[in-house]
C-alpha positions in Angstrom: -5.5 -70.7 38.5 -8.7 -69.1 39.7 -9.6 -67.7 36.3 -9.0 -71.1 34.7 -11.2 -72.7 37.4 -14.0 -70.5 36.1 -13.4 -71.7 32.5 -11.6 -68.7 31.3 -8.5 -68.8 29.0 -5.5 -67.3 30.7 -2.3 -66.1 29.2 0.7 -65.4 31.5 3.2 -62.7 30.4 6.7 -62.0 31.6 9.8 -60.6 30.0 11.8 -63.7 31.1 11.1 -67.1 29.5 12.3 -68.9 32.6 9.8 -67.1 34.8 7.0 -68.2 32.4 8.3 -71.8 32.3 8.6 -72.0 36.1 5.1 -70.5 36.6 3.5 -73.0 34.3 5.3 -75.9 35.9 4.3 -74.7 39.4 0.7 -74.4 38.3 0.7 -77.9 36.9 2.1 -79.4 40.1 -0.3 -77.4 42.3 -3.4 -78.3 40.2 -2.4 -82.0 40.2 -2.0 -81.9 44.0 -5.3 -80.0 44.5 -7.2 -82.5 42.3 -5.7 -85.5 44.1 -6.6 -84.0 47.5 -10.2 -83.1 46.4 -9.5 -79.4 46.7 -9.5 -78.3 43.1 -11.9 -75.5 42.4 -14.3 -75.4 39.4 -16.2 -78.0 37.4 -13.3 -78.8 35.1 -10.6 -81.3 35.9 -6.9 -80.4 36.3 -5.9 -81.2 32.8 -8.8 -79.2 31.3 -7.9 -76.2 33.4 -4.3 -76.5 32.5 -5.2 -76.5 28.9 -6.7 -73.1 29.3 -3.4 -71.6 30.6 -0.5 -70.6 28.4 2.4 -68.2 28.5 4.2 -65.7 26.2 6.9 -63.1 26.1 5.1 -60.6 23.9 2.8 -58.2 25.8 0.7 -57.4 22.7 0.1 -61.1 22.1 -0.7 -61.6 25.8 -3.6 -59.1 25.8 -5.0 -59.8 22.4 -8.8 -60.5 22.8 -8.6 -60.1 26.6 -11.6 -59.2 28.7 -9.6 -58.6 31.9 -5.9 -57.9 32.6 -4.6 -58.5 36.1 -1.2 -56.9 36.7 0.9 -58.8 39.4 4.4 -57.2 39.2 6.3 -56.3 42.4 5.1 -53.4 44.5 7.1 -50.7 42.7 5.1 -47.7 41.6 7.3 -46.8 38.7 7.4 -50.3 37.4 3.6 -50.6 37.6 3.1 -47.3 35.9 5.5 -48.4 33.1 3.4 -51.5 32.6 0.1 -49.7 32.5 1.5 -47.1 30.1 2.5 -49.9 27.7 -1.0 -51.5 28.1 -2.7 -48.2 27.6 -1.2 -48.0 24.1 -2.4 -51.4 22.9 -5.7 -52.2 24.5 -9.2 -51.5 23.1 -12.1 -49.7 24.9 -13.5 -52.9 26.4 -10.9 -54.6 28.4 -10.5 -53.9 32.2 -7.1 -53.0 33.4 -6.6 -54.2 37.0 -3.8 -54.0 39.5 -3.2 -56.5 42.3 -1.4 -53.9 44.5 -2.1 -54.0 48.2 -1.1 -50.4 49.0 -0.6 -48.2 45.9 -3.5 -45.8 45.2 -5.3 -45.9 41.8 -4.8 -42.2 41.4 -1.0 -42.9 41.4 -1.1 -46.0 39.2 -3.4 -44.8 36.5 -2.7 -41.0 36.3 -2.7 -39.8 32.7 -3.9 -43.0 31.0 -6.2 -42.6 28.1 -8.2 -45.7 29.3 -8.4 -44.6 32.9 -12.2 -45.3 33.0 -11.3 -48.9 32.5 -8.8 -49.1 35.4 -9.1 -50.1 39.0 -7.3 -52.0 41.7 -8.5 -55.5 42.4 -6.5 -56.5 45.5 -6.6 -60.2 46.3 -5.6 -61.6 49.7 -2.8 -64.1 49.9 -3.2 -67.0 49.3 -6.1 -66.1 47.0 -6.9 -69.7 46.1 -7.9 -70.2 49.7 -8.9 -66.7 50.9 -11.6 -65.4 48.5 -11.7 -61.7 49.4 -10.9 -59.1 46.7 -10.9 -55.4 47.3 -12.1 -53.4 44.3 -10.7 -49.8 44.5 -11.6 -47.5 41.6 -9.7 -44.5 40.4 -11.8 -41.3 40.8 -12.5 -41.5 37.0 -13.2 -45.2 36.8 -16.5 -45.9 35.1 -19.1 -47.6 37.3 -19.5 -50.3 34.7 -15.8 -51.2 35.1 -16.4 -51.9 38.8 -19.6 -53.8 38.1 -17.9 -56.0 35.5 -15.0 -56.8 37.7 -17.3 -57.5 40.6 -19.3 -60.0 38.5 -16.1 -61.6 37.2 -14.7 -62.1 40.7 -18.0 -63.7 41.8 -18.0 -66.0 38.8 -14.5 -67.4 39.7 -15.6 -68.0 43.3 -14.1 -64.9 45.0 -15.8 -62.5 47.4 -15.3 -58.9 46.0 -16.0 -55.9 48.1 -16.4 -52.3 46.7 -14.1 -49.7 48.3 -16.1 -46.6 47.6 -13.1 -44.2 47.5 -9.4 -44.7 47.6 -7.6 -44.4 50.9 -4.1 -45.5 52.0 -4.2 -49.2 53.0 -7.7 -49.7 51.5 -9.9 -51.6 54.0 -8.3 -55.0 54.9 -4.8 -53.5 55.7 -6.3 -50.7 57.7 -8.1 -53.2 59.9 -5.1 -55.4 60.0 -2.8 -52.5 61.1 -5.2 -51.6 63.8 -5.1 -55.1 65.2 -1.4 -55.3 64.9 -0.9 -52.0 66.7 -3.1 -53.1 69.6 -1.4 -56.5 69.7 2.0 -54.9 70.1 0.7 -52.6 72.8 -0.8 -55.5 74.8 2.5 -57.5 74.6 4.7 -54.5 75.3 2.7 -53.6 78.4 2.9 -57.1 79.8 -0.8 -57.8 79.5 -0.3 -61.1 77.5 2.5 -63.1 76.1 3.1 -63.2 72.3 2.1 -66.8 72.0 -1.2 -66.3 73.9 -1.9 -63.1 71.9 -1.7 -65.2 68.8 -4.0 -67.8 70.4 -6.6 -65.1 71.1 -6.7 -64.5 67.3 -6.3 -68.0 65.9 -8.7 -69.7 68.4 -10.9 -66.7 69.3 -11.5 -63.6 67.2 -10.2 -65.2 64.0 -12.6 -68.1 64.2 -15.5 -65.8 65.0 -14.7 -63.3 62.2 -14.4 -66.2 59.8 -18.2 -66.5 60.1 -19.4 -63.0 61.0 -17.7 -59.6 60.8 -17.3 -57.1 63.7 -20.3 -55.0 62.8 -22.6 -58.0 62.6 -21.1 -59.2 65.9 -22.0 -55.8 67.5 -25.5 -56.0 66.0 -26.1 -59.5 67.5 -24.7 -58.4 70.9 -25.7 -54.8 70.8 -26.6 -54.4 74.5 -23.4 -56.0 75.7 -21.3 -53.9 73.3 -23.0 -50.7 74.6 -22.1 -51.6 78.2 -18.5 -52.3 77.2 -18.3 -48.9 75.5 -19.8 -47.1 78.5 -17.4 -48.9 80.9 
């Protein structure tokens, strides 16, 4: 949907016809609802965007003429490697191969591929239509131009890409999220705050602040107070 909102032709691929049929129907319903509610992204109407999206059961047909391939299969390393090995045999030297994985490292996913310089992780955040962040995580051999092209593409479709400069377990978003979750459990376990009030601290406090400015910018704007807190 996001790529179609940017005016790009999109081809969905799956090995099961019913999966493709269901996906296209769900997209049609969702786009119709978004248009009726005034929330549809892009300059094209729902019908024009829908006309850009089709599906197929043939992987070679799916990638023919593609500029960007976004893999979205379940978080199973062997399954993803199998898909990328297939793609590696049929793509040209121009298309970007991208994975939506939230945790698997590029060095695991793309090891041994002939087109490894064209590969990277582009991890969207659910639900990506409403949460624009995309983490771009290159393989050690990914060409800088591959990251640049993907960054530009994500910006064009209205997303907010960030460059993760080297691979690390959890990337950036999940590492920050795990740190918050760990401290949240500790505060509840030690009887400092109730679970419902802990969630309120995030939803009506930090979450609202961080929707506008991140933690480092917050520290910069309140540097003296932050320093006192650290000393205390």
